[in-house]
N, C-alpha and C positions, 0 to 999 in steps of 0.2 A: 543389396541390403547390406551396411556397415553396422556392427554389434558395439556398441560403446563397451570400454572395458575399463577406464578408470575418468573420473570426472575431477577437474578442479573447481573448486567453490571461489568467486572471486566477489565473496561477501564475508560477513560475518555474522555473528548474534545469532537471532532464532533461525533466520531463514536458511543461514547455514547448517544447523540441526534438522531442520526440517528436509532440507535435500540428502542429508546424510542418512537419515532414516529409512527414506526410501530407496535410495542407493544399496545399501544394505540387504533389504528385502528381497530388490532385485540381480544382489548376487555381485553389484559392480564396485569396485576399489573408489574410495574417495580422498583427496587433498585438499586439506582446509589451508589458506594459508593466513598470517596474523601478525598484527603490528606489536609494537612492546605493550601498547595499553592490553593486548587479548593474549597474552603468551599463557596464562591461567584459565583460559575463557573454556568452558564447555564444551563447543563445538571442537577446538584445539584437539582436546581429548578422544573426543569421539571418531575422528577422522582415522583414516587407515596410516595417513601420512599428514605430517604439516610442515610449513615452509614459513620462515619469517621473511617479509618483505619492506619491515623499514619502521620509522619511527611512529608514533602514535596519532600524529598529523593526518589526516585523509589523503590530502595530495601527497604525501610522501611513502604510503601505503598502499592503501585500495582506488585509490585514485592513480597510482604510478603505473603505467600502461607497460613499462619496461620491466619493473618488477616482479608483474603477474606475468608477463611473456616468459622472464628469466624461470620463475616458478615453473611453469608447463614444460618447458623444454628440459630442467634438470630431473622433474619427477616423473617424465614421459606419459602426462595425461593424456587423452586423445579428446576431450571434451570439456566444455566450462560452461559451468552453471551461473549466471551471473547474480541471481536474486533479484533484489529490488534495490533502487538506488546505486549511489556510485558508476561503475560503468555499463549500469543493465540496459541503458537506452543509449549509448554510445555507439554511433553508427560506424566512427573509423575504428573503435578497438575492434568490432564486430569484423570490419575489413581485413583487419590483421588476422584475425585467427583464420577467415575462410583462406585467407592468403597462404598461412601456414598449413592448409588443410585438416585444421582443428575444427570439431565438431560445435558451435555455439547454441547453447539449450535456449534461442530466441529467435527471433525473426531475421530475414535478410536484411542486410543492410539498408539496402534502398526501400525498404519499408519503414524503419526508424526512421529516417533522413525525411519520409514525405510526411509521416504524422509527428515528428518532434516540433514541425511550426506550424503553430497554431494558426497564422496566416496562408500558409500554403494547403492546412489540410483542410479549412474552410471552406476554401476555392475548390479543392479535389472533390471532397463528398457530396458539395451543392452540385455538380454533374452527375452523381449517380442519385439523386432525386431524394438524397438525406437532406431533411431542414437543419437549416441551421439560423442562430440568434441575429435577429436583422442587427445590421454593423456596418463598419466601416474596416476594410483591412487594403486600401489603397497603398500605392508606394510612397504616396505623397506625404512626407511625416511633417510637412510644417504646422505650425499653431491656427494660421489662418483656415487650412482645410480641416484639421480637427474641429475646430469651431464652427463651418458651415457642415460638416456631417453631423455633428452631435446635434444642431437645430434641426436638421432633417430626419433623426432617430427620434428623439423629443427625450427629457430627462425622466427618471434617473438612469444612468450610463454605467457601464462597465468599463473602466481602461485595464487592458491586459498586456503584460512582455508577449509578444509571439512567441519566442523562445523558453517561454516560463513553464513553471510547474510548482507544486507544494504552495502555494497561492502568493508567492513571490512576483513583485510587479504589477499587483494588481490595484486597483482604487474606485472606491463608487464614487461618480461625479452626479453631486444632487443639481447643480446650476450652471449657467454660464459664467456666472463670476469666480468660480473653483476650476472651473475647466484646467486653466494653463497651470496652477501651480499641483493640480492633481495627477497630470499626463508627465509633469518635469519630475516630480517625486517617484512615481513609477517609472519612468526613464532612468532615474538613477540608480533605484534599485535593480532594475532590470539587467543595465550594464556591469552591476559590480557581481552580481548573481550568476549572468549566462553569458557576460561579452556581447551581450547584441542587445541595443536599446527601441529596436523597433516596437511600435505600441499598435493594437487595434481595440476598437469601440465595438461595444456591444450593448443594445438594449437592456437593461436590468429588469430581470422580470421577480415581480414581488411575490413572496413567498413562496420561491419556488423549493421543490422536492429534489434530489439528486439520485436519479436511478442510473444504473450500469447493467450492461453486458457480458456476462463472460463468454468468449467468443475463441475458435479453434481452426486456425487452418492446417492444412497438410500440403505434402510435395508433390498432390495430384491436382490442385486447384480445389479442391472441397472446404469449405469455410461452414461452420456451424457454431449455432449459440447453445450454451447450457445455460439457459436462464435467468434472471437479473437478482442484482442485490438493491436495496434502499441503502444507502449511504447518507441521509439526509441530516443526521445529528455532526455536525462540524464545530469544528471551535478556531475560528482564524483561519479557515479553508482547509483544515487537515481535518480529516475522518476520527470520529471517537466512536460511534457503535455504527454496525451495521447490522442487516439482517436479509433472510431470503427466505421464502418470498417475500416481496414489497407488499405492504400493508395496503388495502384499498385500489388494488389495481386488476381492472377489468380485463377479460381474458382479451378482447378486441384491440384495447390500448397495447398489451402484451404482445399482441402478434405484430400490430404495426411496428412497435419500436424495436422488435430483434429482427422484424426484415430490412427495418434500417441499418441495426448493427451489423448484419451480415453484408449487406451493399457496401458500408462503410469499409468494410476488411477486405471485399472482394476486389474494391477500387485498389489496392495495392498489392493485388497476388498474395494476402497474407496469410505466412506457415507460423505455426506455434500457438502459444497462448498468448491472449491478450485482452486488454476490456476497451468497449466502446461505451463514452461516457455520457448523458444525456442531460439536460435541464426540464425537468417536468413542470409546468405552470397549472395553476390551480383549474381552470376550466379544461384542461387536458392535452393542451397543447404541448409539444415537446419539439426540444432544438440539440442537435450536436453537440455538444461540449470540447471534447477531445478524445484521442484515443492513446491509451498506455501500451505501448508494445511491449508488454514484460510482464511476467505473473504479478499479482495487486497482495497487497498486506491482507487483504479481507479473503481472498480465494479459498481457507478452509470452509467458511458458510456453504461454498458451493459443492465442495467434496462432501460434507455433512448433508446434503439434501440430494444428490446424486447418486452418492457411492464411488464416486471416480475420486482416484490420486492422480492431479492436476500434474505434479512432477513426472509421475509415471509416463503419463501421456505424453510430456512435453518430451521425454528421454525416446518412447514409442515413434512419435511424428518425426522427431530428427535422426532417426534409424532410418528412416524410410516405411515407416508403417501407416495405416492407413487410419481415418478416425472412425470411432464407434459410433452408433448410431443414437440421436440422442435420448439422454435416459429421461424418465419422469422425474418429476420434481416432488421430491415425498418429505411430508410434515414440512417444518420450521426450526431454522437455526439463526443463531444470534452471536455475534462477537463484539467483546469491549477490548479496548487496548489500554494496559496497564501502565501508567505512565511514573517515572519517578519524576513528580512535580506537584508543587503547593496551589490545589484550585482556590486556597484561600486569599493566595497573593498574587494576582495575574495570573497564574500558572506556571509562575518560576519554576523550574529542572533545579530537581533536587538530586545533587552528587554523594559518593561518599558508598562504604561498604554495604552490603546487606548481610547484615550478622546471621539471620535466620530467616526462612522463607518456605512456606508449606501452601500445597493446592488443594484443594478437595480433588477425589477421584469418584466416579460411577458411571452409571448408564449414560450416555450421551451427553457427559462432558468433556471436553479435549482442552489441553493445557499448549500451548504452543509457545516455547522461551527459550532464551539462551544464555540464561544465568541461572545460578546457584548459590546456596547459602557459601559466604564467601566471597561472591563475585564485586567486583565496584563498577560502582557507576560513576564513569567520566567527561569529563566536561567535552570530550572528543566526537563522542557520538551522539546520535538520537537516544532519548533516556526510558527508552520504551524497555519495563520489567519482562512484560509476557503478553498475550492474546489469550483469553479465556474466551473459548466458545461451546457454546450446547444446543443440543439436538431435542425437541421434543416432536410430540405427534402435531400439537395444536400451537399457535402461537400465544396463548394465555398459558399453556404448561413451559413454554420454552421461557417466558419471562420470568416465572416462578422459579425455576429451576438456574437460571441466571441471579437472581435474589440470592438463592442459596449458594451458589458458587463463590459468589462474591464476599458473603459472611464468612464462610470458609475459607477464603484466601488470606494469608498472614504474608506481611512484609516486613520485617523489624530491621528498621534502618534510616534508608533514604524515607522523605515522605512519599507518600504514593496518594493517586486519583481514587482509589479503591472506594473511599464513601461517598465521594462525587459520582462515580460509575454506578452506582447503588441510586443514589438518590436520580439519577438521570432515568434508567429504566423503570425504576418504580411511580415515575411522576405520573400523573394522569393524562398529560398528552402524550406520552410514549406509549403507555397502556393503550389508549382509544386509538393509535395509529395516526394522530393530527399532529405533526411534526413539518417543520420545515428548515432549509441551511440557517435557518435565523434562531433556531429555537432556542441554542444554549446560549447566545447571546441576550436573548430578551427574557431568558429566566434564569441568568446565571445567580443573582444574589438569591432568591428563591432557593436553587437548587444548593448553594453554598449553604445558605441557612441548615437546610435538611439536613444535609452532607456530617454538621457539626464536626468539621475537622479535626479539631482540638482533640475533643471528648475520644473520637475512634483510635485517633492515633494512640492515645496512653491506655485504651482496651487493649489494643491488639499487642502495644509493647509487652504490658504484663502477660497476655498469654504466649507470645514469640519466646520469652525468655525461657522457658523450659523446653524449647523445641530442641533436638539435636540432628546433626545431619543424617543420622540414621533414619529418620523419617521422610527422608527428599529420597523418592525412586529415582529422580535422575542421576544422584551420585552412583549408584551402581553400574551405569552406564559410563562414568567418566575414568577410561583408561588410557593411558598414551600410547600413539601409534610410534612410527618411525617420526623423528622429528629431525627438519633441517634446520638448524640455528646455528648464529655464532658462536 
């Protein structure tokens, strides 16, 4: 068994902070890498060491494999945590680390490759009796074949980029008349985003829910699930609110879906943390959607309901440890993603300095963030400010606690979606658990009206003007370690 001594976090922001805090608790040294835009970021000061890797543009820094590998060499890190995004699902990067004898806190490269291709993963898991959405994933990518297969499947249909993710390269096709235009559009976006324009077709499931299972595998061939998360509240295929357990989720259905999730992971001899995602239809039918071969943004709600530290479990498994018994799912947890964006203006990102920021404290309230007072929201990266996670004994109590937490959250500077999130969590549909992946799109105007963004912004600005950095407990943790910089 290899005992990890120093972890380099090949990422930034709140996930870097998240990994650093667990590593500190375990007595493991950490190295932060940072770009020009992130030189004064919270996570840089929290790490034991920090290393400058390039300009603000991601392809010149966080996606620059040579720069990351050089940082590993100079700092002597013996493990890398990729976080999520950037290089987290890059099999070539994982290969390079493996060849250098560096522990990658993620799955094996072959597992990443197998599940990174939507067409290949559909074909693979179907061989293990995991249900997939009726569709077409053949090699013939001619428009004539697409039209023929679309008529067999029946409209509406979703066109998806095979190498896709994050909602890119996806188009809903309503009829044969719009098929060619939608597929060409999806192909253009796919080649631009992923360098691969292959498209698959899937039957469009009406009013679906998005339910996923946290899975873990170890080096002994064991795979377990750590229960489900409902991530149905989405905007343009991006998750906004997640909760665990999933509401209105019968135990028999959970048993079938969790078994399918474990089988999907076993299909690629999976090791480490991963998520198997499903589309759940109104009548209880479910289909494999994809597998994310990394830690998910929404992993804290699994931690809150199981009592596990999933980053610690990643480390233990990578060191050669065994998986624990599946813990019971206790209470109810909800997570919302606070973004610097304007819901009243098509969720346009809002950049600028955070002049003051304050979050509530209390039992069952957790804040995961990578910003502090004085931080800049820039054009270069995702504008997420923080994740607010709450836990309570029941779903109803968790909803009330989340509303309280959002009421007590203050961000003075960029426009945020806080009031929109409160309107969403307080909506009748969410309270009753009657949501689908279309819920936000169908109720956006009513939610924005309820949020009353301008009024909320003015009220928060008045409150925030009196806040000092001394009220920010994270400021006390912001210390500089040894820094490798030009």
